[in-house]
C-alpha atoms as a printed R data frame, in Angstrom:
    type eleno elety resid chain resno       x       y       z
1   ATOM     1    CA   UNK     A     1 -31.441 -26.537 -11.845
2   ATOM     2    CA   UNK     A     2 -29.757 -24.630 -14.644
3   ATOM     3    CA   UNK     A     3 -32.446 -21.947 -14.339
4   ATOM     4    CA   UNK     A     4 -32.411 -21.636 -10.506
5   ATOM     5    CA   UNK     A     5 -29.000 -20.869 -10.923
6   ATOM     6    CA   UNK     A     6 -29.334 -18.237 -13.711
7   ATOM     7    CA   UNK     A     7 -32.492 -16.981 -11.481
8   ATOM     8    CA   UNK     A     8 -29.538 -16.813  -8.484
9   ATOM     9    CA   UNK     A     9 -26.827 -15.423 -10.096
10  ATOM    10    CA   UNK     A    10 -28.435 -12.554 -12.485
11  ATOM    11    CA   UNK     A    11 -29.901 -10.404  -9.405
12  ATOM    12    CA   UNK     A    12 -26.153 -11.003  -7.403
13  ATOM    13    CA   UNK     A    13 -24.420 -10.447 -11.226
14  ATOM    14    CA   UNK     A    14 -26.741  -6.814 -11.525
15  ATOM    15    CA   UNK     A    15 -25.940  -6.163  -8.109
16  ATOM    16    CA   UNK     A    16 -21.720  -6.483  -8.750
17  ATOM    17    CA   UNK     A    17 -22.048  -4.765 -11.645
18  ATOM    18    CA   UNK     A    18 -24.229  -1.646 -10.601
19  ATOM    19    CA   UNK     A    19 -21.404  -1.187  -7.668
20  ATOM    20    CA   UNK     A    20 -18.546  -1.736 -10.027
21  ATOM    21    CA   UNK     A    21 -20.105   0.981 -11.830
22  ATOM    22    CA   UNK     A    22 -20.696   3.372  -8.776
23  ATOM    23    CA   UNK     A    23 -16.822   2.365  -7.779
24  ATOM    24    CA   UNK     A    24 -15.231   3.286 -10.770
25  ATOM    25    CA   UNK     A    25 -17.050   6.410 -12.224
26  ATOM    26    CA   UNK     A    26 -14.881   8.863  -9.536
27  ATOM    27    CA   UNK     A    27 -11.720   7.123 -11.780
28  ATOM    28    CA   UNK     A    28 -12.911   7.713 -15.261
29  ATOM    29    CA   UNK     A    29 -14.304  11.244 -14.092
30  ATOM    30    CA   UNK     A    30 -10.960  12.054 -13.280
31  ATOM    31    CA   UNK     A    31  -9.239  10.875 -15.762
32  ATOM    32    CA   UNK     A    32 -11.521  12.873 -18.710
33  ATOM    33    CA   UNK     A    33 -11.332  15.713 -15.923
34  ATOM    34    CA   UNK     A    34  -7.990  15.966 -16.354
35  ATOM    35    CA   UNK     A    35  -7.427  16.801 -20.072
36  ATOM    36    CA   UNK     A    36 -10.391  19.302 -19.747
37  ATOM    37    CA   UNK     A    37 -10.407  23.144 -19.709
38  ATOM    38    CA   UNK     A    38 -10.931  25.542 -17.324
39  ATOM    39    CA   UNK     A    39 -14.403  25.898 -18.780
40  ATOM    40    CA   UNK     A    40 -15.449  22.392 -19.172
41  ATOM    41    CA   UNK     A    41 -14.657  22.141 -15.501
42  ATOM    42    CA   UNK     A    42 -17.701  24.381 -14.475
43  ATOM    43    CA   UNK     A    43 -19.829  23.671 -16.958
44  ATOM    44    CA   UNK     A    44 -23.855  22.590 -16.186
45  ATOM    45    CA   UNK     A    45 -24.698  20.201 -16.705
46  ATOM    46    CA   UNK     A    46 -21.423  18.622 -16.826
47  ATOM    47    CA   UNK     A    47 -19.861  17.053 -19.772
48  ATOM    48    CA   UNK     A    48 -17.931  13.460 -19.889
49  ATOM    49    CA   UNK     A    49 -15.622  14.308 -22.506
50  ATOM    50    CA   UNK     A    50 -14.137  17.536 -23.010
51  ATOM    51    CA   UNK     A    51 -14.587  19.984 -25.713
52  ATOM    52    CA   UNK     A    52 -10.561  20.196 -26.323
53  ATOM    53    CA   UNK     A    53  -8.082  17.521 -25.237
54  ATOM    54    CA   UNK     A    54  -5.726  19.689 -22.773
55  ATOM    55    CA   UNK     A    55  -2.327  17.833 -22.403
56  ATOM    56    CA   UNK     A    56  -0.972  21.042 -21.135
57  ATOM    57    CA   UNK     A    57  -2.653  20.285 -17.299
58  ATOM    58    CA   UNK     A    58   0.124  17.545 -17.009
59  ATOM    59    CA   UNK     A    59   2.670  19.849 -18.221
60  ATOM    60    CA   UNK     A    60   1.571  22.563 -15.471
61  ATOM    61    CA   UNK     A    61   1.565  20.419 -12.554
62  ATOM    62    CA   UNK     A    62   5.105  20.126 -13.153
63  ATOM    63    CA   UNK     A    63   5.794  23.805 -13.301
64  ATOM    64    CA   UNK     A    64   3.892  25.183 -10.199
65  ATOM    65    CA   UNK     A    65   5.683  22.381  -7.950
66  ATOM    66    CA   UNK     A    66   8.538  20.382  -8.115
67  ATOM    67    CA   UNK     A    67   6.385  17.215  -8.621
68  ATOM    68    CA   UNK     A    68   9.340  15.296  -9.992
69  ATOM    69    CA   UNK     A    69  11.073  15.477  -6.934
70  ATOM    70    CA   UNK     A    70   8.327  14.680  -5.072
71  ATOM    71    CA   UNK     A    71   7.128  11.694  -7.247
72  ATOM    72    CA   UNK     A    72  10.716  10.081  -6.538
73  ATOM    73    CA   UNK     A    73  10.965  10.859  -3.065
74  ATOM    74    CA   UNK     A    74   7.301   9.043  -2.632
75  ATOM    75    CA   UNK     A    75   8.671   5.687  -4.654
76  ATOM    76    CA   UNK     A    76  12.248   5.830  -3.200
77  ATOM    77    CA   UNK     A    77  10.934   5.835   0.130
78  ATOM    78    CA   UNK     A    78   8.295   3.195  -0.455
79  ATOM    79    CA   UNK     A    79  10.190   0.721  -2.121
80  ATOM    80    CA   UNK     A    80  12.386   1.261   0.899
81  ATOM    81    CA   UNK     A    81  10.014   0.782   3.474
82  ATOM    82    CA   UNK     A    82   8.119  -1.966   1.817
83  ATOM    83    CA   UNK     A    83  11.290  -3.798   1.026
84  ATOM    84    CA   UNK     A    84  12.724  -3.653   4.907
85  ATOM    85    CA   UNK     A    85   9.330  -4.215   6.609
86  ATOM    86    CA   UNK     A    86   8.478  -7.297   4.386
87  ATOM    87    CA   UNK     A    87  12.180  -8.754   5.374
88  ATOM    88    CA   UNK     A    88  11.581  -8.131   9.384
89  ATOM    89    CA   UNK     A    89   7.798  -9.164   9.201
90  ATOM    90    CA   UNK     A    90   8.638 -12.334   7.216
91  ATOM    91    CA   UNK     A    91  11.636 -13.700   9.280
92  ATOM    92    CA   UNK     A    92   9.416 -12.392  12.254
93  ATOM    93    CA   UNK     A    93   6.398 -14.172  11.584
94  ATOM    94    CA   UNK     A    94   8.473 -17.235  10.951
95  ATOM    95    CA   UNK     A    95  10.211 -17.387  13.900
96  ATOM    96    CA   UNK     A    96   6.825 -16.927  15.902
97  ATOM    97    CA   UNK     A    97   5.630 -20.034  14.196
98  ATOM    98    CA   UNK     A    98   8.165 -22.372  13.556
99  ATOM    99    CA   UNK     A    99  11.074 -22.201  16.329
100 ATOM   100    CA   UNK     A   100   9.809 -23.052  19.983
101 ATOM   101    CA   UNK     A   101  11.838 -20.670  22.484
102 ATOM   102    CA   UNK     A   102  10.887 -19.316  25.639
103 ATOM   103    CA   UNK     A   103   8.598 -16.462  25.709
104 ATOM   104    CA   UNK     A   104   7.172 -17.016  22.453
105 ATOM   105    CA   UNK     A   105   3.545 -16.950  23.085
106 ATOM   106    CA   UNK     A   106   3.945 -14.083  25.527
107 ATOM   107    CA   UNK     A   107   6.035 -11.824  22.587
108 ATOM   108    CA   UNK     A   108   3.349 -12.670  20.189
109 ATOM   109    CA   UNK     A   109   0.910 -11.382  22.329
110 ATOM   110    CA   UNK     A   110   3.449  -8.132  23.050
111 ATOM   111    CA   UNK     A   111   3.427  -7.725  19.091
112 ATOM   112    CA   UNK     A   112  -0.330  -8.070  18.733
113 ATOM   113    CA   UNK     A   113  -1.441  -5.384  21.302
114 ATOM   114    CA   UNK     A   114   0.937  -3.116  19.691
115 ATOM   115    CA   UNK     A   115  -1.837  -3.246  16.968
116 ATOM   116    CA   UNK     A   116  -4.602  -1.291  19.425
117 ATOM   117    CA   UNK     A   117  -1.852   1.524  20.164
118 ATOM   118    CA   UNK     A   118  -2.788   4.193  18.043
119 ATOM   119    CA   UNK     A   119  -0.272   6.119  15.946
120 ATOM   120    CA   UNK     A   120  -0.391   9.208  16.882
121 ATOM   121    CA   UNK     A   121   0.451   8.222  20.438
122 ATOM   122    CA   UNK     A   122   4.085   7.350  18.978
123 ATOM   123    CA   UNK     A   123   4.573  10.028  16.588
124 ATOM   124    CA   UNK     A   124   6.317  12.476  19.117
125 ATOM   125    CA   UNK     A   125   8.470   9.905  20.656
126 ATOM   126    CA   UNK     A   126   9.751   8.934  17.196
127 ATOM   127    CA   UNK     A   127  10.130  12.110  16.422
128 ATOM   128    CA   UNK     A   128  12.532  12.594  19.618
129 ATOM   129    CA   UNK     A   129  14.609  10.145  18.933
130 ATOM   130    CA   UNK     A   130  14.744  10.643  14.975
131 ATOM   131    CA   UNK     A   131  15.086  14.563  16.011
132 ATOM   132    CA   UNK     A   132  18.244  12.887  18.457
133 ATOM   133    CA   UNK     A   133  19.986  10.875  16.027
134 ATOM   134    CA   UNK     A   134  19.953  13.999  13.422
135 ATOM   135    CA   UNK     A   135  17.934  12.297  10.780
136 ATOM   136    CA   UNK     A   136  15.391  15.126  10.552
137 ATOM   137    CA   UNK     A   137  15.270  15.909   6.620
138 ATOM   138    CA   UNK     A   138  17.006  12.912   5.730
139 ATOM   139    CA   UNK     A   139  15.758   9.945   3.721
140 ATOM   140    CA   UNK     A   140  16.616   7.489   7.018
141 ATOM   141    CA   UNK     A   141  14.535   9.692   9.002
142 ATOM   142    CA   UNK     A   142  11.233   8.782   6.753
143 ATOM   143    CA   UNK     A   143  12.392   5.611   6.292
144 ATOM   144    CA   UNK     A   144  13.253   3.550   9.236
145 ATOM   145    CA   UNK     A   145  10.728   4.663  12.044
146 ATOM   146    CA   UNK     A   146   8.059   3.323   9.517
147 ATOM   147    CA   UNK     A   147   9.075  -0.317   9.067
148 ATOM   148    CA   UNK     A   148   8.204  -1.879  11.672
149 ATOM   149    CA   UNK     A   149   4.549  -3.160  11.620
150 ATOM   150    CA   UNK     A   150   2.679  -5.546  14.194
151 ATOM   151    CA   UNK     A   151  -0.284  -5.772  11.518
152 ATOM   152    CA   UNK     A   152   1.998  -7.637   8.720
153 ATOM   153    CA   UNK     A   153   3.612 -10.007  10.898
154 ATOM   154    CA   UNK     A   154   0.247 -10.636  12.112
155 ATOM   155    CA   UNK     A   155  -0.902 -11.337   8.639
156 ATOM   156    CA   UNK     A   156   1.935 -13.521   7.885
157 ATOM   157    CA   UNK     A   157   1.887 -15.649  11.133
158 ATOM   158    CA   UNK     A   158  -1.725 -16.466  10.362
159 ATOM   159    CA   UNK     A   159  -0.616 -17.356   6.532
160 ATOM   160    CA   UNK     A   160   2.686 -19.127   7.665
161 ATOM   161    CA   UNK     A   161   0.264 -21.316  10.329
162 ATOM   162    CA   UNK     A   162  -2.023 -23.042   7.418
163 ATOM   163    CA   UNK     A   163   1.670 -24.342   5.829
164 ATOM   164    CA   UNK     A   164   1.383 -28.309   6.733
165 ATOM   165    CA   UNK     A   165   3.951 -29.317   9.631
166 ATOM   166    CA   UNK     A   166   4.776 -31.841   7.919
167 ATOM   167    CA   UNK     A   167   6.632 -29.836   5.026
168 ATOM   168    CA   UNK     A   168   9.031 -28.296   8.111
169 ATOM   169    CA   UNK     A   169   9.293 -32.186   9.097
170 ATOM   170    CA   UNK     A   170  10.132 -33.666   5.966
171 ATOM   171    CA   UNK     A   171  12.322 -30.410   5.121
172 ATOM   172    CA   UNK     A   172  14.413 -30.911   8.999
173 ATOM   173    CA   UNK     A   173  14.496 -34.748   7.500
174 ATOM   174    CA   UNK     A   174  16.844 -33.885   4.679
175 ATOM   175    CA   UNK     A   175  19.145 -31.805   6.905
176 ATOM   176    CA   UNK     A   176  17.683 -28.473   5.953
177 ATOM   177    CA   UNK     A   177  18.309 -25.718   8.236
178 ATOM   178    CA   UNK     A   178  16.350 -23.067   9.714
179 ATOM   179    CA   UNK     A   179  17.238 -20.438   6.940
180 ATOM   180    CA   UNK     A   180  16.858 -22.868   4.386
181 ATOM   181    CA   UNK     A   181  13.262 -24.197   5.868
182 ATOM   182    CA   UNK     A   182  12.234 -20.677   5.282
183 ATOM   183    CA   UNK     A   183  13.571 -19.816   1.503
184 ATOM   184    CA   UNK     A   184  12.728 -23.457   0.181
185 ATOM   185    CA   UNK     A   185   9.415 -24.550   2.089
186 ATOM   186    CA   UNK     A   186   8.255 -21.568   3.564
187 ATOM   187    CA   UNK     A   187   8.181 -18.673   1.078
188 ATOM   188    CA   UNK     A   188   7.391 -20.846  -2.049
189 ATOM   189    CA   UNK     A   189   4.111 -21.674   0.046
190 ATOM   190    CA   UNK     A   190   3.245 -18.438   0.911
191 ATOM   191    CA   UNK     A   191   3.886 -16.204  -2.037
192 ATOM   192    CA   UNK     A   192   0.193 -14.985  -2.341
193 ATOM   193    CA   UNK     A   193   0.382 -13.998   0.924
194 ATOM   194    CA   UNK     A   194   3.872 -12.721   1.089
195 ATOM   195    CA   UNK     A   195   2.670 -10.237  -1.842
196 ATOM   196    CA   UNK     A   196  -0.827  -9.722  -0.079
197 ATOM   197    CA   UNK     A   197   1.304  -8.256   3.019
198 ATOM   198    CA   UNK     A   198   3.565  -6.391   0.269
199 ATOM   199    CA   UNK     A   199   0.700  -4.487  -1.455
200 ATOM   200    CA   UNK     A   200  -0.943  -3.498   1.740
201 ATOM   201    CA   UNK     A   201   2.409  -2.053   3.006
202 ATOM   202    CA   UNK     A   202   3.357   0.068   0.100
203 ATOM   203    CA   UNK     A   203  -0.350   1.632  -0.233
204 ATOM   204    CA   UNK     A   204   0.142   2.259   3.422
205 ATOM   205    CA   UNK     A   205   3.549   4.146   2.939
206 ATOM   206    CA   UNK     A   206   2.303   5.254  -0.366
207 ATOM   207    CA   UNK     A   207  -0.311   7.634   1.007
208 ATOM   208    CA   UNK     A   208   1.958   8.209   4.320
209 ATOM   209    CA   UNK     A   209   1.445  12.202   5.055
210 ATOM   210    CA   UNK     A   210   1.765  13.066   8.781
211 ATOM   211    CA   UNK     A   211   5.113  11.369   9.703
212 ATOM   212    CA   UNK     A   212   7.004  12.843   6.187
213 ATOM   213    CA   UNK     A   213   5.809  16.010   7.259
214 ATOM   214    CA   UNK     A   214   6.766  15.817  10.266
215 ATOM   215    CA   UNK     A   215  10.570  14.823   9.712
216 ATOM   216    CA   UNK     A   216  10.972  16.868   6.893
217 ATOM   217    CA   UNK     A   217  11.480  20.566   6.368
218 ATOM   218    CA   UNK     A   218  13.283  21.133   2.889
219 ATOM   219    CA   UNK     A   219  11.061  20.627  -0.086
220 ATOM   220    CA   UNK     A   220  14.041  18.018  -1.746
221 ATOM   221    CA   UNK     A   221  13.342  15.289   0.841
222 ATOM   222    CA   UNK     A   222   8.947  15.497   1.030
223 ATOM   223    CA   UNK     A   223   6.834  12.876  -0.092
224 ATOM   224    CA   UNK     A   224   3.988  12.931  -2.999
225 ATOM   225    CA   UNK     A   225   1.441  13.666  -0.183
226 ATOM   226    CA   UNK     A   226   2.692  16.476   1.137
227 ATOM   227    CA   UNK     A   227   3.164  17.759  -3.068
228 ATOM   228    CA   UNK     A   228  -0.045  17.804  -3.493
229 ATOM   229    CA   UNK     A   229  -1.299  19.639  -0.317
230 ATOM   230    CA   UNK     A   230   0.926  22.570  -1.918
231 ATOM   231    CA   UNK     A   231  -0.681  21.845  -5.673
232 ATOM   232    CA   UNK     A   232  -4.298  22.552  -4.167
233 ATOM   233    CA   UNK     A   233  -3.023  25.402  -2.650
234 ATOM   234    CA   UNK     A   234  -1.465  26.829  -5.720
235 ATOM   235    CA   UNK     A   235  -4.644  25.855  -8.185
236 ATOM   236    CA   UNK     A   236  -7.207  25.710  -5.810
237 ATOM   237    CA   UNK     A   237  -9.620  26.513  -8.581
238 ATOM   238    CA   UNK     A   238  -8.007  24.746 -11.307
239 ATOM   239    CA   UNK     A   239  -9.564  21.126 -10.660
240 ATOM   240    CA   UNK     A   240  -8.263  20.156 -14.128
241 ATOM   241    CA   UNK     A   241  -4.536  20.258 -12.749
242 ATOM   242    CA   UNK     A   242  -5.246  18.718  -9.566
243 ATOM   243    CA   UNK     A   243  -6.637  15.914 -11.597
244 ATOM   244    CA   UNK     A   244  -3.958  15.514 -14.071
245 ATOM   245    CA   UNK     A   245  -1.675  15.493 -10.537
246 ATOM   246    CA   UNK     A   246  -4.393  12.943  -9.053
247 ATOM   247    CA   UNK     A   247  -3.614  10.360 -12.464
248 ATOM   248    CA   UNK     A   248  -0.436  10.605 -12.176
249 ATOM   249    CA   UNK     A   249  -0.260  10.126  -8.252
250 ATOM   250    CA   UNK     A   250  -2.380   6.528  -8.901
251 ATOM   251    CA   UNK     A   251  -0.368   5.252 -11.117
252 ATOM   252    CA   UNK     A   252   2.192   3.530  -9.219
253 ATOM   253    CA   UNK     A   253  -0.232   2.017  -7.135
254 ATOM   254    CA   UNK     A   254  -2.061   0.513 -10.172
255 ATOM   255    CA   UNK     A   255   0.930  -0.651 -11.789
256 ATOM   256    CA   UNK     A   256   1.734  -2.929  -8.073
257 ATOM   257    CA   UNK     A   257  -1.904  -3.924  -7.778
258 ATOM   258    CA   UNK     A   258  -2.271  -5.152 -11.676
259 ATOM   259    CA   UNK     A   259   1.131  -6.676 -11.020
260 ATOM   260    CA   UNK     A   260   0.256  -8.086  -8.196
261 ATOM   261    CA   UNK     A   261  -3.458  -9.194  -8.567
262 ATOM   262    CA   UNK     A   262  -2.872 -13.362  -8.806
263 ATOM   263    CA   UNK     A   263  -1.737 -13.122  -6.064
264 ATOM   264    CA   UNK     A   264  -3.950 -11.241  -4.759
265 ATOM   265    CA   UNK     A   265  -6.663 -13.233  -5.678
266 ATOM   266    CA   UNK     A   266  -5.042 -16.724  -4.708
267 ATOM   267    CA   UNK     A   267  -4.582 -14.945  -0.881
268 ATOM   268    CA   UNK     A   268  -8.135 -14.187  -0.599
269 ATOM   269    CA   UNK     A   269  -9.248 -17.736  -2.275
270 ATOM   270    CA   UNK     A   270  -7.063 -19.651  -0.133
271 ATOM   271    CA   UNK     A   271  -8.013 -17.633   3.238
272 ATOM   272    CA   UNK     A   272 -11.786 -18.668   2.209
273 ATOM   273    CA   UNK     A   273 -10.747 -21.854   1.942
274 ATOM   274    CA   UNK     A   274  -9.054 -22.116   4.953
275 ATOM   275    CA   UNK     A   275 -12.007 -20.155   7.086
């Protein structure tokens, strides 16, 4: 039985290993390329390691564009959008799962239906609202219109619905109100799912390009994806500089993922068990 299991697992292991190598190859190449000289980048056949490690490529990124400002703007807006989006989505999902009020099913259907509306369709109406509110070239104009997410609400509803109803009934018998049930029952039992929703939200806001470009005219408010576009224009032939900028751009995403990796794996495991 053990030998049969090994015969089955070894091909699967090799397949996963090959897939991992294919997926990680661009990232490793990007890191090594960020330290190369121009001559190393265009060398044929390509070389993995640079002939001379050039840390000045990272310095040049900050010299060509206001990279630090773009970086700060992306971190600030992404963190703010993620925090507000989670707060709104958690309370909305909780209300739709726990509370029994007239029109709940209609509201749930309405929220789900907005997931089928293309984001491009909402850009002009949102821009007009932001413009009339005087929020062009402001952090509020970047953050507030993007904090509502039907997908995040729908994702959290699917997780909250899996919490045993006996926990809610026990909390009510102990005299817990709705807010206390949320803070002491729902959130502690949904840390992995909330972390997953947070990760998806942060990734979406971090790579957002179109909306910050539309509502900002001044470079002081523009975010990193826009700055990366400027850098491509400034250093179109210096790929080593673009690679250095890309390495710095993925660091926050990598840190967030590593910090919440355990919760993400737990969420996927629980989803598989529930399915």
